[in-house]
Legacy VTK file of the C-alpha trace (Angstrom):
# vtk DataFile Version 3.0
C-alpha trace
ASCII
DATASET POLYDATA
POINTS 257 float
-145.018 -30.570 27.142
-146.917 -28.549 24.184
-145.653 -25.241 25.471
-142.211 -26.937 25.921
-141.540 -28.773 22.762
-141.086 -25.574 20.770
-138.449 -24.616 23.309
-136.539 -27.938 23.520
-136.357 -27.754 19.759
-135.084 -24.388 19.873
-132.176 -24.978 21.930
-131.950 -28.479 20.779
-130.873 -26.895 16.919
-129.912 -23.090 17.864
-127.601 -24.073 21.371
-125.428 -26.767 22.353
-126.765 -27.239 25.302
-128.214 -30.721 26.401
-131.593 -31.046 25.493
-133.964 -34.424 26.150
-135.133 -35.994 22.589
-138.710 -35.000 21.359
-139.867 -35.143 18.072
-140.323 -32.443 16.240
-143.542 -32.366 15.054
-145.812 -30.270 13.221
-147.054 -28.625 16.954
-143.590 -28.323 18.184
-142.229 -26.605 15.057
-145.178 -24.140 14.453
-143.514 -22.086 17.690
-140.032 -23.089 17.654
-138.468 -19.655 16.382
-141.111 -18.221 18.966
-138.669 -19.358 21.899
-135.163 -18.856 19.422
-134.677 -15.742 21.459
-134.538 -17.884 24.998
-131.484 -18.719 23.644
-130.070 -15.269 23.744
-131.254 -15.108 27.055
-128.758 -18.577 28.008
-126.202 -16.863 26.130
-126.404 -13.295 27.952
-126.985 -15.624 31.365
-123.995 -17.176 30.876
-121.460 -13.430 30.052
-123.052 -12.628 33.547
-121.795 -15.334 35.101
-118.469 -14.903 34.172
-118.358 -11.556 34.888
-119.134 -11.972 37.990
-116.637 -14.778 37.855
-113.876 -12.782 37.073
-114.734 -10.429 39.505
-115.088 -12.822 42.406
-111.293 -13.990 40.790
-109.373 -10.927 39.831
-109.105 -12.184 36.601
-107.415 -10.093 33.859
-109.519 -7.379 31.737
-108.378 -9.499 28.350
-108.697 -12.794 29.861
-112.157 -11.725 30.725
-112.698 -9.756 27.316
-111.298 -13.231 25.050
-113.918 -15.002 27.573
-117.166 -13.037 26.591
-115.961 -13.726 23.079
-115.830 -17.312 23.499
-118.461 -17.983 25.968
-121.944 -17.106 22.614
-119.888 -19.528 20.581
-119.562 -22.257 22.966
-123.527 -21.509 24.465
-124.799 -22.278 20.561
-122.063 -24.674 19.401
-120.950 -22.525 16.953
-124.142 -22.869 13.821
-124.037 -19.403 13.428
-120.577 -18.352 13.436
-120.231 -21.617 10.425
-122.939 -19.074 8.872
-120.404 -16.172 8.613
-117.703 -18.298 6.984
-119.878 -19.750 4.405
-121.588 -16.451 3.873
-118.087 -14.978 3.908
-117.263 -17.332 1.032
-120.158 -16.897 -0.970
-119.990 -12.770 -1.436
-115.843 -12.828 -1.620
-117.033 -14.659 -4.746
-118.650 -12.219 -6.182
-120.738 -14.463 -8.848
-124.435 -14.632 -9.377
-127.456 -16.347 -6.956
-126.747 -20.127 -8.411
-123.140 -19.886 -7.669
-123.086 -18.392 -4.636
-125.988 -21.144 -3.152
-123.838 -24.020 -4.321
-120.559 -22.021 -2.132
-122.918 -21.605 1.048
-123.831 -25.703 0.617
-119.844 -26.216 -0.092
-118.905 -28.010 2.998
-115.113 -26.895 2.970
-114.001 -23.710 3.971
-112.154 -20.975 1.493
-109.711 -18.218 2.709
-112.415 -15.674 2.930
-114.859 -17.529 5.473
-111.331 -18.069 7.431
-110.495 -14.365 7.434
-114.475 -13.392 8.075
-114.737 -15.728 11.166
-111.038 -14.342 12.498
-111.823 -11.002 12.012
-114.769 -11.057 13.656
-113.356 -12.609 17.108
-110.590 -10.433 16.732
-112.676 -6.739 16.750
-115.413 -8.777 19.339
-112.408 -9.887 21.995
-111.081 -6.357 21.233
-114.354 -4.321 21.926
-115.589 -6.150 24.546
-112.165 -5.414 26.379
-112.792 -1.401 25.090
-116.007 -1.836 26.873
-114.876 -3.828 29.876
-112.557 -0.906 30.504
-114.680 1.873 30.530
-118.712 0.766 31.206
-120.766 -0.489 34.051
-123.057 -2.877 34.969
-125.559 -0.890 32.830
-123.644 -0.606 29.329
-122.902 -4.477 29.784
-126.239 -5.579 30.643
-127.783 -3.221 27.072
-125.090 -5.515 25.259
-126.131 -8.888 26.567
-129.719 -8.353 25.933
-128.853 -7.547 22.661
-128.697 -11.041 22.438
-131.893 -12.037 22.880
-132.637 -9.061 20.371
-130.746 -10.507 17.170
-132.679 -13.782 17.661
-135.594 -12.390 18.091
-135.126 -10.422 14.650
-133.299 -13.518 13.286
-137.024 -15.410 13.160
-138.547 -12.455 12.503
-136.685 -12.471 9.280
-136.604 -15.978 8.540
-140.740 -15.906 8.729
-140.856 -12.964 6.551
-137.992 -12.640 4.302
-138.490 -14.343 1.114
-136.440 -18.272 1.349
-133.572 -18.382 -1.242
-134.189 -22.321 -1.797
-136.491 -25.407 -1.314
-135.255 -27.231 1.544
-132.238 -26.629 4.002
-132.445 -25.306 7.638
-133.998 -21.948 6.841
-137.063 -23.407 5.241
-137.878 -26.340 7.271
-138.526 -23.411 10.243
-139.750 -21.468 8.093
-142.623 -23.197 6.462
-143.485 -25.330 9.324
-143.749 -22.465 11.569
-147.687 -20.164 12.543
-146.642 -17.265 11.160
-148.857 -15.401 12.362
-147.666 -16.389 15.789
-144.026 -16.125 15.043
-144.352 -12.605 13.792
-146.173 -11.329 16.995
-143.950 -12.958 19.382
-140.605 -12.292 18.179
-141.728 -8.541 17.479
-143.097 -8.341 20.823
-139.577 -9.223 22.098
-137.213 -7.900 19.746
-139.459 -4.519 21.292
-138.769 -5.398 25.023
-134.895 -6.281 24.256
-134.701 -3.186 22.277
-136.560 -1.057 25.046
-134.281 -2.753 28.001
-131.375 -2.155 25.846
-131.846 1.804 26.554
-133.336 1.249 29.601
-130.098 -0.236 31.307
-127.796 1.808 29.951
-129.987 5.061 26.929
-126.789 5.980 25.290
-125.334 2.883 24.969
-128.192 1.537 24.741
-129.143 3.445 21.322
-125.934 3.768 19.875
-125.797 -0.560 20.099
-129.488 -0.249 18.538
-128.188 1.669 15.637
-125.744 -1.380 15.433
-128.349 -3.446 14.909
-130.338 -1.186 12.268
-126.959 -1.252 10.813
-127.166 -5.110 10.372
-130.921 -5.722 9.672
-130.623 -3.220 6.605
-126.988 -5.269 5.398
-129.039 -8.252 5.343
-131.705 -7.423 3.981
-129.149 -6.046 0.335
-127.364 -9.344 0.882
-130.319 -11.724 0.694
-131.290 -9.663 -2.762
-128.219 -10.722 -4.021
-128.820 -14.626 -3.002
-132.639 -14.828 -4.284
-133.765 -14.867 -0.374
-132.675 -16.205 2.518
-131.439 -19.345 3.988
-129.865 -20.594 7.214
-126.564 -19.832 6.644
-127.245 -16.049 5.687
-129.784 -16.078 9.147
-126.602 -16.902 10.821
-124.257 -14.696 8.756
-127.005 -11.698 9.898
-127.234 -12.788 13.901
-123.651 -12.879 13.989
-122.881 -9.213 12.772
-125.639 -8.451 14.653
-124.807 -9.039 17.807
-121.125 -7.562 16.346
-122.803 -4.328 15.368
-124.794 -4.050 18.975
-121.540 -4.964 21.282
-119.249 -1.901 18.849
-122.340 0.789 18.986
-122.704 -0.135 22.910
-118.500 0.661 23.075
-119.230 3.624 20.760
-121.845 4.981 22.593
-120.086 4.453 25.764
-116.916 5.835 24.460
-118.931 9.061 23.554
-119.918 9.891 27.490
-116.190 10.354 28.092
LINES 1 258
257 0 1 2 3 4 5 6 7 8 9 10 11 12 13 14 15 16 17 18 19 20 21 22 23 24 25 26 27 28 29 30 31 32 33 34 35 36 37 38 39 40 41 42 43 44 45 46 47 48 49 50 51 52 53 54 55 56 57 58 59 60 61 62 63 64 65 66 67 68 69 70 71 72 73 74 75 76 77 78 79 80 81 82 83 84 85 86 87 88 89 90 91 92 93 94 95 96 97 98 99 100 101 102 103 104 105 106 107 108 109 110 111 112 113 114 115 116 117 118 119 120 121 122 123 124 125 126 127 128 129 130 131 132 133 134 135 136 137 138 139 140 141 142 143 144 145 146 147 148 149 150 151 152 153 154 155 156 157 158 159 160 161 162 163 164 165 166 167 168 169 170 171 172 173 174 175 176 177 178 179 180 181 182 183 184 185 186 187 188 189 190 191 192 193 194 195 196 197 198 199 200 201 202 203 204 205 206 207 208 209 210 211 212 213 214 215 216 217 218 219 220 221 222 223 224 225 226 227 228 229 230 231 232 233 234 235 236 237 238 239 240 241 242 243 244 245 246 247 248 249 250 251 252 253 254 255 256
């Protein structure tokens, strides 16, 4: 049960998949971030099942793309998209760090947050539609592995980036983590996921990695403006990282024509 507890905590917090109740004790929290990429594995598996079902039933490409866009939200329960919404409002305020953090704490969604979420979903659906039209299993697989990569990078950032607040979700997981273990395991996981993306589809995989790298650089700059990272910023990054991987893979696949 010891090794299973961090997995249950990670899925309980970062997914909508029903999990048995466990105590969030110190031992479980130490390695919860290590198990975070497994949630990405579940999201990728859901996408493969949907792709197979679409082929079996002969569903239209646009409907397939819409399902690809919504399935990760269903698996995660929308927790990361919520971070995107709050962060978009905070960034658009063009205020100092304290005011931006205050906006992050506000449960109400502003106009910029709604526009950010809608834009992200529309772009994702369009990219999936384009990718499905021209890509085979290799490029599709590279993008699904990207869901593991994004969570490994997010966990690594929470363990290594400065924290903007002394409370909140990121603070809870960062202070409770065995940082050496988290850094080692998430780094290895990110490396294996990156290698898997390239092996599955060399060109789309490399372009997808470029998209992930751009998201990491942007995340680092955004954290400076907020005085560190928070749970909302981590969700913002993860959403943009997955979108960057999808965008890169789609452009890479188009460049091969």
